[in-house]
Structure formats: C-alpha cells, structure tokens
C-alpha positions as CSV (number, residue, x, y, z in Angstrom):
1,M,0.1,-0.2,-0.6
2,N,1.3,3.4,-1.2
3,Y,0.8,6.7,1.2
4,E,-1.9,8.1,-0.9
5,S,-4.4,4.7,-0.9
6,W,-3.3,4.7,2.8
7,R,-4.4,8.2,3.1
8,I,-7.6,8.4,1.5
9,S,-8.4,5.1,3.4
10,Y,-8.6,7.7,6.8
11,Q,-11.3,10.2,6.8
12,S,-9.6,12.4,9.6
13,S,-6.3,13.2,10.2
14,E,-7.1,11.8,13.5
15,Q,-8.6,8.3,12.7
16,A,-5.1,8.2,10.7
17,A,-3.2,9.8,13.8
18,R,-4.7,6.9,16.1
19,A,-3.8,4.6,13.1
20,V,-0.1,5.4,12.8
21,F,0.1,4.7,17.1
22,N,-1.5,2.0,17.1
23,E,0.9,0.6,14.6
24,I,3.8,1.6,15.8
25,A,2.7,0.3,19.4
26,A,2.1,-2.7,17.6
27,L,5.7,-2.8,15.9
28,R,7.4,-1.8,19.5
29,A,5.8,-5.0,20.8
30,D,7.2,-7.2,18.0
31,L,10.5,-6.3,18.5
32,A,10.6,-6.3,22.0
33,A,9.3,-9.9,21.6
34,S,12.5,-10.5,19.0
35,Q,14.8,-9.0,21.2
36,A,13.9,-11.3,24.1
37,E,13.6,-14.1,21.7
38,C,17.1,-13.1,20.1
39,E,18.8,-13.0,23.9
40,R,17.1,-16.8,24.2
41,L,19.1,-17.9,21.2
42,R,22.3,-15.9,21.6
43,A,22.5,-17.3,25.3
44,D,22.2,-21.5,23.9
45,A,24.1,-20.6,21.1
46,E,27.1,-18.9,23.7
47,R,26.1,-22.5,25.4
48,Y,26.6,-24.8,22.9
49,R,29.2,-23.1,21.5
50,W,31.3,-23.6,24.7
51,L,30.4,-27.0,25.2
52,A,31.3,-27.8,21.5
53,S,34.8,-26.0,22.2
54,D,36.1,-27.0,25.5
55,I,39.7,-27.9,24.6
56,D,40.2,-30.7,27.6
57,G,37.1,-32.4,27.2
58,N,36.0,-32.4,30.7
59,A,32.9,-31.0,30.3
60,Q,32.1,-33.1,27.4
61,D,32.9,-36.3,29.4
62,D,30.5,-34.7,32.3
63,L,27.8,-34.2,30.6
64,L,27.3,-37.6,28.3
65,I,28.0,-39.5,31.5
66,W,25.1,-37.0,33.1
67,L,22.7,-38.0,30.3
68,S,23.9,-41.4,30.0
69,G,22.5,-41.8,33.2
70,T,18.8,-39.9,32.7
71,V,16.9,-38.4,30.4
72,V,16.7,-34.7,31.7
73,P,14.9,-31.8,30.5
74,K,16.5,-29.0,28.7
75,E,16.5,-26.8,31.0
76,S,18.5,-29.2,33.3
77,I,21.1,-29.6,31.1
78,D,21.5,-25.9,30.0
79,A,21.9,-25.3,33.7
80,A,24.7,-27.7,34.1
81,I,26.3,-26.0,30.9
82,D,26.1,-22.8,32.8
83,A,27.3,-24.0,36.1
84,A,30.6,-25.1,34.6
85,R,31.1,-22.4,32.2
86,A,31.0,-20.1,35.8
87,G,33.1,-22.4,37.0
88,K,35.4,-22.0,34.6
89,G,35.2,-18.1,34.7
90,E,33.8,-17.7,31.4
C-alpha cells in the first residue's frame, strides 16, 4: 500500500494518527518480543559453542556421563552447562 491509498482510507487526520500510533505500538511490541527471543537464542548458542570448544574435554565427558544415566529436560542441561562455564570463569 502506498501513502496515497493509505491516506484515502482515513476520513480525518485524527483517525490516521490513531492508526499510525496503534501500528507503532504493535511494532514496538513485536520488536521487544524479537529482542527477547534473540537473547534466548544467543544464550543457547553461546552455551553450546562453549561446550563444543571445551579443549580439555571435561565438560563434554561430564555431560555425556550425566546424560547417559538419565533423561533430563533441556533446562537442566542448560543449567549444568552454565554452571560449568561459570566454574571456568566464562
């Protein structure tokens, strides 16, 4: 939709202003949700990059031993990786 067709669809500048305001509010909410999702994905990516790049192999060994003994939710795996990263000062 171009500006002219958009403008014709509104009878008053007040109506147009409200429509634009509502659209901006919706876009801001979408942006906030996208930023939160991006942060969650960034944390996951960092967690698994760290796990994959652990040079001495202790983190991978510990994780595999832990996983082989039980089925655990992703949140528990994430917490274990985060704890190991914190222990190494990362």
